[in-house]
PDB file of the backbone (N, CA, C, O) and the ligand in Angstrom, with CONECT records:
HET     ZN  A 101       1
ATOM      1  N   MET A   1      34.300  28.860   4.809  1.00  0.00           N
ATOM      2  CA  MET A   1      35.776  28.649   4.672  1.00  0.00           C
ATOM      3  C   MET A   1      36.090  29.461   3.340  1.00  0.00           C
ATOM      4  O   MET A   1      35.334  29.393   2.371  1.00  0.00           O
ATOM      5  N   SER A   2      37.176  30.186   3.342  1.00  0.00           N
ATOM      6  CA  SER A   2      37.217  30.557   2.027  1.00  0.00           C
ATOM      7  C   SER A   2      38.859  30.432   1.644  1.00  0.00           C
ATOM      8  O   SER A   2      39.688  30.312   2.547  1.00  0.00           O
ATOM      9  N   CYS A   3      39.222  30.468   0.324  1.00  0.00           N
ATOM     10  CA  CYS A   3      40.356  30.073  -0.321  1.00  0.00           C
ATOM     11  C   CYS A   3      41.120  31.251  -0.367  1.00  0.00           C
ATOM     12  O   CYS A   3      40.596  32.358  -0.489  1.00  0.00           O
ATOM     13  N   VAL A   4      42.355  31.069  -0.275  1.00  0.00           N
ATOM     14  CA  VAL A   4      43.390  32.001  -0.094  1.00  0.00           C
ATOM     15  C   VAL A   4      44.354  32.199  -1.363  1.00  0.00           C
ATOM     16  O   VAL A   4      44.697  33.274  -1.854  1.00  0.00           O
ATOM     17  N   SER A   5      44.739  30.796  -1.811  1.00  0.00           N
ATOM     18  CA  SER A   5      45.507  30.754  -2.907  1.00  0.00           C
ATOM     19  C   SER A   5      44.582  30.911  -4.080  1.00  0.00           C
ATOM     20  O   SER A   5      43.382  30.696  -3.912  1.00  0.00           O
ATOM     21  N   PRO A   6      45.056  31.277  -5.280  1.00  0.00           N
ATOM     22  CA  PRO A   6      44.519  31.115  -6.374  1.00  0.00           C
ATOM     23  C   PRO A   6      43.903  29.938  -7.141  1.00  0.00           C
ATOM     24  O   PRO A   6      44.377  28.918  -6.641  1.00  0.00           O
ATOM     25  N   HIS A   7      43.211  29.683  -7.951  1.00  0.00           N
ATOM     26  CA  HIS A   7      42.476  28.777  -8.484  1.00  0.00           C
ATOM     27  C   HIS A   7      43.067  28.733 -10.121  1.00  0.00           C
ATOM     28  O   HIS A   7      43.299  29.837 -10.615  1.00  0.00           O
ATOM     29  N   VAL A   8      43.277  27.718 -10.834  1.00  0.00           N
ATOM     30  CA  VAL A   8      43.453  27.621 -12.081  1.00  0.00           C
ATOM     31  C   VAL A   8      41.933  27.398 -12.795  1.00  0.00           C
ATOM     32  O   VAL A   8      41.213  26.448 -12.490  1.00  0.00           O
ATOM     33  N   PRO A   9      41.633  28.226 -13.601  1.00  0.00           N
ATOM     34  CA  PRO A   9      40.515  28.171 -14.185  1.00  0.00           C
ATOM     35  C   PRO A   9      39.961  26.898 -14.738  1.00  0.00           C
ATOM     36  O   PRO A   9      40.832  26.163 -15.204  1.00  0.00           O
ATOM     37  N   ASP A  10      38.725  26.442 -14.808  1.00  0.00           N
ATOM     38  CA  ASP A  10      38.230  25.338 -15.344  1.00  0.00           C
ATOM     39  C   ASP A  10      38.292  25.498 -16.975  1.00  0.00           C
ATOM     40  O   ASP A  10      38.087  26.550 -17.581  1.00  0.00           O
ATOM     41  N   GLY A  11      38.593  24.329 -17.509  1.00  0.00           N
ATOM     42  CA  GLY A  11      38.725  24.370 -18.944  1.00  0.00           C
ATOM     43  C   GLY A  11      39.746  24.998 -19.587  1.00  0.00           C
ATOM     44  O   GLY A  11      40.461  25.694 -18.867  1.00  0.00           O
ATOM     45  N   ARG A  12      40.043  24.937 -20.889  1.00  0.00           N
ATOM     46  CA  ARG A  12      41.234  25.580 -21.478  1.00  0.00           C
ATOM     47  C   ARG A  12      40.486  26.821 -22.039  1.00  0.00           C
ATOM     48  O   ARG A  12      39.277  26.707 -22.238  1.00  0.00           O
ATOM     49  N   GLN A  13      41.149  28.075 -22.328  1.00  0.00           N
ATOM     50  CA  GLN A  13      40.785  29.305 -22.923  1.00  0.00           C
ATOM     51  C   GLN A  13      41.208  28.874 -24.258  1.00  0.00           C
ATOM     52  O   GLN A  13      42.005  27.942 -24.368  1.00  0.00           O
ATOM     53  N   SER A  14      40.672  29.562 -25.414  1.00  0.00           N
ATOM     54  CA  SER A  14      41.015  29.603 -26.483  1.00  0.00           C
ATOM     55  C   SER A  14      42.233  29.998 -26.861  1.00  0.00           C
ATOM     56  O   SER A  14      42.519  31.129 -26.467  1.00  0.00           O
ATOM     57  N   GLY A  15      43.303  29.276 -27.691  1.00  0.00           N
ATOM     58  CA  GLY A  15      44.533  29.813 -27.802  1.00  0.00           C
ATOM     59  C   GLY A  15      45.449  29.345 -26.501  1.00  0.00           C
ATOM     60  O   GLY A  15      46.507  29.926 -26.257  1.00  0.00           O
ATOM     61  N   CYS A  16      44.996  28.324 -25.738  1.00  0.00           N
ATOM     62  CA  CYS A  16      45.722  28.059 -24.691  1.00  0.00           C
ATOM     63  C   CYS A  16      46.928  27.140 -25.044  1.00  0.00           C
ATOM     64  O   CYS A  16      46.889  26.140 -25.761  1.00  0.00           O
ATOM     65  N   LYS A  17      48.120  27.722 -24.339  1.00  0.00           N
ATOM     66  CA  LYS A  17      49.213  26.974 -24.900  1.00  0.00           C
ATOM     67  C   LYS A  17      49.466  25.592 -23.970  1.00  0.00           C
ATOM     68  O   LYS A  17      49.283  25.494 -22.757  1.00  0.00           O
ATOM     69  N   LYS A  18      49.849  24.757 -24.717  1.00  0.00           N
ATOM     70  CA  LYS A  18      49.989  23.362 -23.908  1.00  0.00           C
ATOM     71  C   LYS A  18      51.350  23.193 -23.541  1.00  0.00           C
ATOM     72  O   LYS A  18      52.294  23.410 -24.301  1.00  0.00           O
ATOM     73  N   LEU A  19      51.443  22.790 -22.329  1.00  0.00           N
ATOM     74  CA  LEU A  19      52.728  22.661 -21.699  1.00  0.00           C
ATOM     75  C   LEU A  19      53.002  20.988 -21.532  1.00  0.00           C
ATOM     76  O   LEU A  19      52.168  20.096 -21.372  1.00  0.00           O
ATOM     77  N   ALA A  20      54.260  20.911 -21.616  1.00  0.00           N
ATOM     78  CA  ALA A  20      54.821  19.476 -21.772  1.00  0.00           C
ATOM     79  C   ALA A  20      55.091  19.022 -20.263  1.00  0.00           C
ATOM     80  O   ALA A  20      55.968  19.519 -19.555  1.00  0.00           O
ATOM     81  N   TRP A  21      54.187  17.977 -19.858  1.00  0.00           N
ATOM     82  CA  TRP A  21      54.833  17.474 -18.432  1.00  0.00           C
ATOM     83  C   TRP A  21      55.411  16.087 -18.313  1.00  0.00           C
ATOM     84  O   TRP A  21      54.836  15.136 -18.842  1.00  0.00           O
ATOM     85  N   PHE A  22      56.458  15.951 -17.678  1.00  0.00           N
ATOM     86  CA  PHE A  22      56.960  14.896 -17.357  1.00  0.00           C
ATOM     87  C   PHE A  22      56.865  14.315 -15.976  1.00  0.00           C
ATOM     88  O   PHE A  22      56.280  14.881 -15.053  1.00  0.00           O
ATOM     89  N   LYS A  23      57.491  13.115 -15.880  1.00  0.00           N
ATOM     90  CA  LYS A  23      57.766  12.232 -14.596  1.00  0.00           C
ATOM     91  C   LYS A  23      58.690  13.304 -13.832  1.00  0.00           C
ATOM     92  O   LYS A  23      59.436  14.059 -14.455  1.00  0.00           O
ATOM     93  N   PRO A  24      58.577  13.309 -12.400  1.00  0.00           N
ATOM     94  CA  PRO A  24      59.592  14.117 -11.654  1.00  0.00           C
ATOM     95  C   PRO A  24      61.001  13.684 -12.101  1.00  0.00           C
ATOM     96  O   PRO A  24      61.185  12.668 -12.772  1.00  0.00           O
ATOM     97  N   SER A  25      61.817  14.364 -11.765  1.00  0.00           N
ATOM     98  CA  SER A  25      63.391  13.973 -12.166  1.00  0.00           C
ATOM     99  C   SER A  25      63.774  13.782 -10.516  1.00  0.00           C
ATOM    100  O   SER A  25      62.997  13.800  -9.561  1.00  0.00           O
ATOM    101  N   ASP A  26      65.059  13.617 -10.523  1.00  0.00           N
ATOM    102  CA  ASP A  26      65.835  13.359  -9.299  1.00  0.00           C
ATOM    103  C   ASP A  26      65.353  14.314  -8.166  1.00  0.00           C
ATOM    104  O   ASP A  26      64.598  15.261  -8.389  1.00  0.00           O
ATOM    105  N   GLY A  27      65.810  14.021  -7.019  1.00  0.00           N
ATOM    106  CA  GLY A  27      65.241  14.580  -5.687  1.00  0.00           C
ATOM    107  C   GLY A  27      66.260  16.088  -5.373  1.00  0.00           C
ATOM    108  O   GLY A  27      66.457  16.488  -4.226  1.00  0.00           O
ATOM    109  N   ALA A  28      66.761  16.704  -6.468  1.00  0.00           N
ATOM    110  CA  ALA A  28      67.459  17.855  -6.354  1.00  0.00           C
ATOM    111  C   ALA A  28      66.806  18.960  -5.212  1.00  0.00           C
ATOM    112  O   ALA A  28      65.593  18.810  -5.065  1.00  0.00           O
ATOM    113  N   ARG A  29      67.228  19.702  -4.645  1.00  0.00           N
ATOM    114  CA  ARG A  29      66.621  20.703  -3.659  1.00  0.00           C
ATOM    115  C   ARG A  29      65.723  21.516  -4.412  1.00  0.00           C
ATOM    116  O   ARG A  29      66.103  22.115  -5.418  1.00  0.00           O
ATOM    117  N   VAL A  30      64.543  21.572  -3.978  1.00  0.00           N
ATOM    118  CA  VAL A  30      63.415  22.326  -4.633  1.00  0.00           C
ATOM    119  C   VAL A  30      62.729  23.180  -3.834  1.00  0.00           C
ATOM    120  O   VAL A  30      62.277  22.681  -2.803  1.00  0.00           O
ATOM    121  N   ARG A  31      62.515  24.416  -4.044  1.00  0.00           N
ATOM    122  CA  ARG A  31      61.766  25.518  -3.182  1.00  0.00           C
ATOM    123  C   ARG A  31      60.515  25.767  -4.084  1.00  0.00           C
ATOM    124  O   ARG A  31      60.529  26.029  -5.287  1.00  0.00           O
ATOM    125  N   VAL A  32      59.305  25.619  -3.170  1.00  0.00           N
ATOM    126  CA  VAL A  32      58.196  25.917  -3.717  1.00  0.00           C
ATOM    127  C   VAL A  32      57.864  27.347  -3.479  1.00  0.00           C
ATOM    128  O   VAL A  32      57.668  27.659  -2.305  1.00  0.00           O
ATOM    129  N   LEU A  33      57.776  28.198  -4.318  1.00  0.00           N
ATOM    130  CA  LEU A  33      57.406  29.725  -4.462  1.00  0.00           C
ATOM    131  C   LEU A  33      56.176  30.056  -4.023  1.00  0.00           C
ATOM    132  O   LEU A  33      56.010  30.748  -3.018  1.00  0.00           O
ATOM    133  N   VAL A  34      55.091  29.526  -4.837  1.00  0.00           N
ATOM    134  CA  VAL A  34      53.717  30.014  -4.971  1.00  0.00           C
ATOM    135  C   VAL A  34      52.966  28.533  -5.497  1.00  0.00           C
ATOM    136  O   VAL A  34      53.480  27.798  -6.340  1.00  0.00           O
ATOM    137  N   TRP A  35      51.808  28.296  -4.901  1.00  0.00           N
ATOM    138  CA  TRP A  35      50.899  27.308  -5.371  1.00  0.00           C
ATOM    139  C   TRP A  35      49.459  27.844  -5.396  1.00  0.00           C
ATOM    140  O   TRP A  35      49.027  28.861  -4.852  1.00  0.00           O
ATOM    141  N   THR A  36      48.786  26.904  -6.176  1.00  0.00           N
ATOM    142  CA  THR A  36      47.382  26.995  -6.112  1.00  0.00           C
ATOM    143  C   THR A  36      46.531  26.383  -4.969  1.00  0.00           C
ATOM    144  O   THR A  36      46.976  25.614  -4.117  1.00  0.00           O
ATOM    145  N   CYS A  37      45.295  26.806  -5.054  1.00  0.00           N
ATOM    146  CA  CYS A  37      44.556  26.222  -3.838  1.00  0.00           C
ATOM    147  C   CYS A  37      44.434  24.677  -3.899  1.00  0.00           C
ATOM    148  O   CYS A  37      44.355  24.082  -4.974  1.00  0.00           O
ATOM    149  N   ASP A  38      44.424  24.113  -2.806  1.00  0.00           N
ATOM    150  CA  ASP A  38      44.290  22.735  -2.820  1.00  0.00           C
ATOM    151  C   ASP A  38      42.953  22.181  -2.383  1.00  0.00           C
ATOM    152  O   ASP A  38      42.680  21.132  -1.799  1.00  0.00           O
ATOM    153  N   CYS A  39      42.049  23.361  -2.907  1.00  0.00           N
ATOM    154  CA  CYS A  39      40.565  22.786  -2.643  1.00  0.00           C
ATOM    155  C   CYS A  39      40.137  21.786  -3.685  1.00  0.00           C
ATOM    156  O   CYS A  39      39.269  20.924  -3.544  1.00  0.00           O
ATOM    157  N   LEU A  40      41.003  22.069  -4.942  1.00  0.00           N
ATOM    158  CA  LEU A  40      40.814  21.581  -6.346  1.00  0.00           C
ATOM    159  C   LEU A  40      41.656  20.221  -6.198  1.00  0.00           C
ATOM    160  O   LEU A  40      42.562  20.089  -5.376  1.00  0.00           O
ATOM    161  N   ALA A  41      41.214  19.158  -7.160  1.00  0.00           N
ATOM    162  CA  ALA A  41      41.865  17.950  -7.165  1.00  0.00           C
ATOM    163  C   ALA A  41      43.442  18.164  -7.712  1.00  0.00           C
ATOM    164  O   ALA A  41      44.382  17.470  -7.323  1.00  0.00           O
ATOM    165  N   MET A  42      43.542  19.158  -8.600  1.00  0.00           N
ATOM    166  CA  MET A  42      45.061  19.427  -9.144  1.00  0.00           C
ATOM    167  C   MET A  42      45.358  20.829  -8.401  1.00  0.00           C
ATOM    168  O   MET A  42      44.737  21.883  -8.269  1.00  0.00           O
ATOM    169  N   VAL A  43      46.525  20.363  -8.007  1.00  0.00           N
ATOM    170  CA  VAL A  43      47.384  21.295  -7.599  1.00  0.00           C
ATOM    171  C   VAL A  43      48.480  21.840  -8.232  1.00  0.00           C
ATOM    172  O   VAL A  43      49.349  20.982  -8.381  1.00  0.00           O
ATOM    173  N   TYR A  44      48.828  23.052  -8.715  1.00  0.00           N
ATOM    174  CA  TYR A  44      50.086  23.400  -9.344  1.00  0.00           C
ATOM    175  C   TYR A  44      51.025  24.200  -8.229  1.00  0.00           C
ATOM    176  O   TYR A  44      50.629  24.928  -7.319  1.00  0.00           O
ATOM    177  N   GLU A  45      52.231  23.885  -8.537  1.00  0.00           N
ATOM    178  CA  GLU A  45      53.275  24.698  -7.858  1.00  0.00           C
ATOM    179  C   GLU A  45      54.114  25.354  -8.665  1.00  0.00           C
ATOM    180  O   GLU A  45      54.355  24.901  -9.784  1.00  0.00           O
ATOM    181  N   LEU A  46      54.677  26.510  -8.222  1.00  0.00           N
ATOM    182  CA  LEU A  46      55.897  27.184  -9.057  1.00  0.00           C
ATOM    183  C   LEU A  46      57.218  26.939  -8.006  1.00  0.00           C
ATOM    184  O   LEU A  46      57.432  27.378  -6.876  1.00  0.00           O
ATOM    185  N   CYS A  47      57.929  26.125  -8.808  1.00  0.00           N
ATOM    186  CA  CYS A  47      59.172  25.668  -7.716  1.00  0.00           C
ATOM    187  C   CYS A  47      60.346  26.145  -8.554  1.00  0.00           C
ATOM    188  O   CYS A  47      60.337  26.245  -9.781  1.00  0.00           O
ATOM    189  N   GLN A  48      61.390  26.436  -7.716  1.00  0.00           N
ATOM    190  CA  GLN A  48      62.567  26.739  -7.957  1.00  0.00           C
ATOM    191  C   GLN A  48      63.834  25.879  -7.430  1.00  0.00           C
ATOM    192  O   GLN A  48      64.155  25.667  -6.261  1.00  0.00           O
ATOM    193  N   ALA A  49      64.399  25.488  -8.501  1.00  0.00           N
ATOM    194  CA  ALA A  49      65.861  24.741  -8.219  1.00  0.00           C
ATOM    195  C   ALA A  49      67.084  25.157  -8.739  1.00  0.00           C
ATOM    196  O   ALA A  49      67.445  24.972  -9.901  1.00  0.00           O
ATOM    197  N   GLY A  50      67.806  25.801  -7.743  1.00  0.00           N
ATOM    198  CA  GLY A  50      69.023  26.450  -8.304  1.00  0.00           C
ATOM    199  C   GLY A  50      68.512  27.772  -8.717  1.00  0.00           C
ATOM    200  O   GLY A  50      67.796  28.456  -7.985  1.00  0.00           O
ATOM    201  N   GLY A  51      68.959  28.184 -10.113  1.00  0.00           N
ATOM    202  CA  GLY A  51      68.454  29.486 -10.593  1.00  0.00           C
ATOM    203  C   GLY A  51      67.533  29.497 -11.489  1.00  0.00           C
ATOM    204  O   GLY A  51      67.192  30.473 -12.157  1.00  0.00           O
ATOM    205  N   GLN A  52      66.929  27.986 -11.553  1.00  0.00           N
ATOM    206  CA  GLN A  52      65.849  27.727 -12.719  1.00  0.00           C
ATOM    207  C   GLN A  52      64.453  27.503 -11.863  1.00  0.00           C
ATOM    208  O   GLN A  52      64.341  27.114 -10.700  1.00  0.00           O
ATOM    209  N   GLY A  53      63.522  27.837 -12.720  1.00  0.00           N
ATOM    210  CA  GLY A  53      62.228  27.564 -12.283  1.00  0.00           C
ATOM    211  C   GLY A  53      61.403  26.559 -13.016  1.00  0.00           C
ATOM    212  O   GLY A  53      61.642  26.319 -14.200  1.00  0.00           O
ATOM    213  N   PHE A  54      60.423  25.950 -12.352  1.00  0.00           N
ATOM    214  CA  PHE A  54      59.487  24.925 -13.499  1.00  0.00           C
ATOM    215  C   PHE A  54      58.114  25.002 -12.516  1.00  0.00           C
ATOM    216  O   PHE A  54      57.958  25.501 -11.401  1.00  0.00           O
ATOM    217  N   ILE A  55      57.209  24.305 -13.400  1.00  0.00           N
ATOM    218  CA  ILE A  55      56.081  23.932 -12.600  1.00  0.00           C
ATOM    219  C   ILE A  55      55.779  22.696 -12.263  1.00  0.00           C
ATOM    220  O   ILE A  55      55.973  21.828 -13.113  1.00  0.00           O
ATOM    221  N   ARG A  56      55.311  22.370 -11.140  1.00  0.00           N
ATOM    222  CA  ARG A  56      54.769  21.066 -10.743  1.00  0.00           C
ATOM    223  C   ARG A  56      53.171  21.022 -10.548  1.00  0.00           C
ATOM    224  O   ARG A  56      52.481  21.872  -9.985  1.00  0.00           O
ATOM    225  N   ARG A  57      52.776  19.884 -11.121  1.00  0.00           N
ATOM    226  CA  ARG A  57      51.241  19.910 -10.699  1.00  0.00           C
ATOM    227  C   ARG A  57      51.027  18.192 -10.120  1.00  0.00           C
ATOM    228  O   ARG A  57      51.619  17.200 -10.546  1.00  0.00           O
ATOM    229  N   THR A  58      50.044  18.258  -9.085  1.00  0.00           N
ATOM    230  CA  THR A  58      49.927  17.206  -8.227  1.00  0.00           C
ATOM    231  C   THR A  58      48.457  16.738  -8.395  1.00  0.00           C
ATOM    232  O   THR A  58      47.599  17.425  -7.840  1.00  0.00           O
ATOM    233  N   LEU A  59      48.097  15.722  -9.050  1.00  0.00           N
ATOM    234  CA  LEU A  59      46.646  15.226  -8.910  1.00  0.00           C
ATOM    235  C   LEU A  59      46.669  14.672  -7.591  1.00  0.00           C
ATOM    236  O   LEU A  59      47.647  13.998  -7.269  1.00  0.00           O
ATOM    237  N   GLN A  60      45.742  14.858  -6.789  1.00  0.00           N
ATOM    238  CA  GLN A  60      45.653  14.472  -5.494  1.00  0.00           C
ATOM    239  C   GLN A  60      44.660  13.262  -5.598  1.00  0.00           C
ATOM    240  O   GLN A  60      43.470  13.407  -5.319  1.00  0.00           O
ATOM    241  N   ASN A  61      45.107  12.241  -5.946  1.00  0.00           N
ATOM    242  CA  ASN A  61      44.350  10.837  -5.937  1.00  0.00           C
ATOM    243  C   ASN A  61      44.515  10.282  -4.436  1.00  0.00           C
ATOM    244  O   ASN A  61      45.492  10.571  -3.744  1.00  0.00           O
ATOM    245  N   GLU A  62      43.542   9.520  -4.036  1.00  0.00           N
ATOM    246  CA  GLU A  62      43.423   9.234  -2.652  1.00  0.00           C
ATOM    247  C   GLU A  62      44.614   8.412  -2.226  1.00  0.00           C
ATOM    248  O   GLU A  62      45.311   8.723  -1.260  1.00  0.00           O
ATOM    249  N   ASP A  63      44.856   7.180  -3.103  1.00  0.00           N
ATOM    250  CA  ASP A  63      46.079   6.464  -2.987  1.00  0.00           C
ATOM    251  C   ASP A  63      47.243   6.830  -3.143  1.00  0.00           C
ATOM    252  O   ASP A  63      48.063   6.781  -2.226  1.00  0.00           O
ATOM    253  N   ALA A  64      47.586   7.374  -4.640  1.00  0.00           N
ATOM    254  CA  ALA A  64      48.723   7.605  -5.037  1.00  0.00           C
ATOM    255  C   ALA A  64      48.729   8.895  -5.900  1.00  0.00           C
ATOM    256  O   ALA A  64      48.468   8.966  -7.101  1.00  0.00           O
ATOM    257  N   PRO A  65      49.087   9.927  -5.038  1.00  0.00           N
ATOM    258  CA  PRO A  65      48.946  11.185  -6.026  1.00  0.00           C
ATOM    259  C   PRO A  65      50.045  11.172  -7.250  1.00  0.00           C
ATOM    260  O   PRO A  65      51.102  10.546  -7.168  1.00  0.00           O
ATOM    261  N   GLU A  66      49.659  11.934  -8.376  1.00  0.00           N
ATOM    262  CA  GLU A  66      50.131  11.822  -9.533  1.00  0.00           C
ATOM    263  C   GLU A  66      50.941  12.957  -9.876  1.00  0.00           C
ATOM    264  O   GLU A  66      50.308  13.925 -10.298  1.00  0.00           O
ATOM    265  N   ILE A  67      52.284  13.083  -9.791  1.00  0.00           N
ATOM    266  CA  ILE A  67      52.920  14.355 -10.020  1.00  0.00           C
ATOM    267  C   ILE A  67      53.658  14.505 -11.266  1.00  0.00           C
ATOM    268  O   ILE A  67      54.341  13.580 -11.707  1.00  0.00           O
ATOM    269  N   ARG A  68      53.553  15.606 -11.840  1.00  0.00           N
ATOM    270  CA  ARG A  68      54.306  15.833 -13.153  1.00  0.00           C
ATOM    271  C   ARG A  68      54.966  17.156 -12.910  1.00  0.00           C
ATOM    272  O   ARG A  68      54.657  17.948 -12.019  1.00  0.00           O
ATOM    273  N   GLU A  69      55.941  17.309 -13.837  1.00  0.00           N
ATOM    274  CA  GLU A  69      56.554  18.510 -13.916  1.00  0.00           C
ATOM    275  C   GLU A  69      56.903  19.002 -15.174  1.00  0.00           C
ATOM    276  O   GLU A  69      57.019  18.201 -16.102  1.00  0.00           O
ATOM    277  N   THR A  70      57.130  20.463 -15.390  1.00  0.00           N
ATOM    278  CA  THR A  70      57.650  20.691 -16.759  1.00  0.00           C
ATOM    279  C   THR A  70      58.903  20.816 -17.024  1.00  0.00           C
ATOM    280  O   THR A  70      59.673  20.313 -16.205  1.00  0.00           O
ATOM    281  N   HIS A  71      59.421  21.430 -18.085  1.00  0.00           N
ATOM    282  CA  HIS A  71      60.721  21.722 -18.326  1.00  0.00           C
ATOM    283  C   HIS A  71      61.258  22.754 -17.169  1.00  0.00           C
ATOM    284  O   HIS A  71      60.410  23.302 -16.465  1.00  0.00           O
ATOM    285  N   ARG A  72      62.487  22.997 -16.983  1.00  0.00           N
ATOM    286  CA  ARG A  72      62.951  23.847 -16.418  1.00  0.00           C
ATOM    287  C   ARG A  72      63.444  25.283 -17.338  1.00  0.00           C
ATOM    288  O   ARG A  72      64.027  25.346 -18.420  1.00  0.00           O
ATOM    289  N   TRP A  73      63.010  26.238 -16.537  1.00  0.00           N
ATOM    290  CA  TRP A  73      63.308  27.393 -17.548  1.00  0.00           C
ATOM    291  C   TRP A  73      64.047  28.489 -16.416  1.00  0.00           C
ATOM    292  O   TRP A  73      64.057  28.331 -15.195  1.00  0.00           O
ATOM    293  N   PRO A  74      64.558  29.453 -17.055  1.00  0.00           N
ATOM    294  CA  PRO A  74      65.267  30.542 -16.193  1.00  0.00           C
ATOM    295  C   PRO A  74      64.037  31.160 -15.245  1.00  0.00           C
ATOM    296  O   PRO A  74      62.866  31.123 -15.622  1.00  0.00           O
ATOM    297  N   LEU A  75      64.362  31.607 -14.247  1.00  0.00           N
ATOM    298  CA  LEU A  75      63.205  31.826 -13.224  1.00  0.00           C
ATOM    299  C   LEU A  75      62.304  32.717 -13.775  1.00  0.00           C
ATOM    300  O   LEU A  75      61.102  32.557 -13.565  1.00  0.00           O
ATOM    301  N   GLY A  76      62.817  33.873 -14.624  1.00  0.00           N
ATOM    302  CA  GLY A  76      61.948  34.948 -14.855  1.00  0.00           C
ATOM    303  C   GLY A  76      60.779  34.173 -15.969  1.00  0.00           C
ATOM    304  O   GLY A  76      59.563  34.348 -15.886  1.00  0.00           O
ATOM    305  N   GLN A  77      61.307  33.494 -16.769  1.00  0.00           N
ATOM    306  CA  GLN A  77      60.452  32.967 -17.479  1.00  0.00           C
ATOM    307  C   GLN A  77      59.472  31.936 -16.980  1.00  0.00           C
ATOM    308  O   GLN A  77      58.388  31.843 -17.556  1.00  0.00           O
ATOM    309  N   ALA A  78      59.715  31.273 -16.114  1.00  0.00           N
ATOM    310  CA  ALA A  78      58.917  30.440 -15.327  1.00  0.00           C
ATOM    311  C   ALA A  78      57.895  31.207 -14.712  1.00  0.00           C
ATOM    312  O   ALA A  78      56.730  30.821 -14.805  1.00  0.00           O
ATOM    313  N   ARG A  79      58.173  32.227 -14.108  1.00  0.00           N
ATOM    314  CA  ARG A  79      57.193  33.013 -13.528  1.00  0.00           C
ATOM    315  C   ARG A  79      56.274  33.508 -14.516  1.00  0.00           C
ATOM    316  O   ARG A  79      55.078  33.516 -14.223  1.00  0.00           O
ATOM    317  N   GLU A  80      56.665  33.942 -15.695  1.00  0.00           N
ATOM    318  CA  GLU A  80      55.610  34.262 -16.821  1.00  0.00           C
ATOM    319  C   GLU A  80      54.679  33.214 -17.226  1.00  0.00           C
ATOM    320  O   GLU A  80      53.567  33.554 -17.630  1.00  0.00           O
ATOM    321  N   ILE A  81      55.005  31.960 -17.167  1.00  0.00           N
ATOM    322  CA  ILE A  81      54.373  30.836 -17.677  1.00  0.00           C
ATOM    323  C   ILE A  81      53.467  30.449 -16.300  1.00  0.00           C
ATOM    324  O   ILE A  81      52.415  29.818 -16.405  1.00  0.00           O
ATOM    325  N   TRP A  82      53.927  30.839 -15.179  1.00  0.00           N
ATOM    326  CA  TRP A  82      53.208  30.409 -14.274  1.00  0.00           C
ATOM    327  C   TRP A  82      51.973  31.449 -14.024  1.00  0.00           C
ATOM    328  O   TRP A  82      50.982  31.179 -13.345  1.00  0.00           O
ATOM    329  N   ALA A  83      52.216  32.713 -14.711  1.00  0.00           N
ATOM    330  CA  ALA A  83      51.196  33.842 -14.480  1.00  0.00           C
ATOM    331  C   ALA A  83      50.125  33.444 -15.733  1.00  0.00           C
ATOM    332  O   ALA A  83      48.936  33.744 -15.628  1.00  0.00           O
ATOM    333  N   THR A  84      50.685  32.693 -17.009  1.00  0.00           N
ATOM    334  CA  THR A  84      49.872  32.319 -18.007  1.00  0.00           C
ATOM    335  C   THR A  84      49.062  31.070 -17.639  1.00  0.00           C
ATOM    336  O   THR A  84      47.947  31.004 -18.158  1.00  0.00           O
ATOM    337  N   LEU A  85      49.440  30.061 -16.823  1.00  0.00           N
ATOM    338  CA  LEU A  85      48.644  29.274 -16.119  1.00  0.00           C
ATOM    339  C   LEU A  85      47.568  29.585 -15.277  1.00  0.00           C
ATOM    340  O   LEU A  85      46.603  28.841 -15.103  1.00  0.00           O
ATOM    341  N   LEU A  86      47.730  30.677 -14.755  1.00  0.00           N
ATOM    342  CA  LEU A  86      46.607  31.192 -13.674  1.00  0.00           C
ATOM    343  C   LEU A  86      45.638  31.924 -14.244  1.00  0.00           C
ATOM    344  O   LEU A  86      44.676  32.268 -13.557  1.00  0.00           O
ATOM    345  N   THR A  87      45.729  32.287 -15.602  1.00  0.00           N
ATOM    346  CA  THR A  87      44.942  32.918 -16.150  1.00  0.00           C
ATOM    347  C   THR A  87      44.181  31.986 -17.392  1.00  0.00           C
ATOM    348  O   THR A  87      43.214  32.349 -18.062  1.00  0.00           O
ATOM    349  N   GLY A  88      44.739  30.994 -17.464  1.00  0.00           N
ATOM    350  CA  GLY A  88      43.998  29.768 -18.105  1.00  0.00           C
ATOM    351  C   GLY A  88      44.362  29.625 -19.632  1.00  0.00           C
ATOM    352  O   GLY A  88      43.721  29.047 -20.510  1.00  0.00           O
ATOM    353  N   MET A  89      45.611  30.331 -19.721  1.00  0.00           N
ATOM    354  CA  MET A  89      46.156  30.317 -21.084  1.00  0.00           C
ATOM    355  C   MET A  89      47.343  29.442 -21.157  1.00  0.00           C
ATOM    356  O   MET A  89      47.978  29.527 -22.208  1.00  0.00           O
ATOM    357  N   ALA A  90      47.738  28.692 -20.343  1.00  0.00           N
ATOM    358  CA  ALA A  90      48.523  27.573 -20.745  1.00  0.00           C
ATOM    359  C   ALA A  90      48.123  26.469 -19.593  1.00  0.00           C
ATOM    360  O   ALA A  90      47.661  26.812 -18.504  1.00  0.00           O
ATOM    361  N   ARG A  91      48.342  25.183 -19.945  1.00  0.00           N
ATOM    362  CA  ARG A  91      47.908  24.272 -19.047  1.00  0.00           C
ATOM    363  C   ARG A  91      48.972  23.008 -19.236  1.00  0.00           C
ATOM    364  O   ARG A  91      48.853  21.993 -18.550  1.00  0.00           O
TER     365      ARG A  91
HETATM  366 ZN    ZN A 101      39.920  26.995  -3.341  1.00  0.00          ZN2+
END
């Protein structure tokens, strides 16, 4: 079995930018654009809501998954932060 989706690297790189994570807001319509592989306990998704983007992370606990979301940014900026996350330079 091989993984198709990217993985977020283990550990923090030096100079890693710390993102702020919040409890998910209301149930506004959200489109998931890309996601990381779910073979790891923590799955990250780049989401779009309206013209804005944000990152959602889900810790796959057996009983209750723990979901957190970042601030919302203009979509282009959200994509940049997503790319940073995938290289281990933001978490
Ligand atoms: Zn994987």
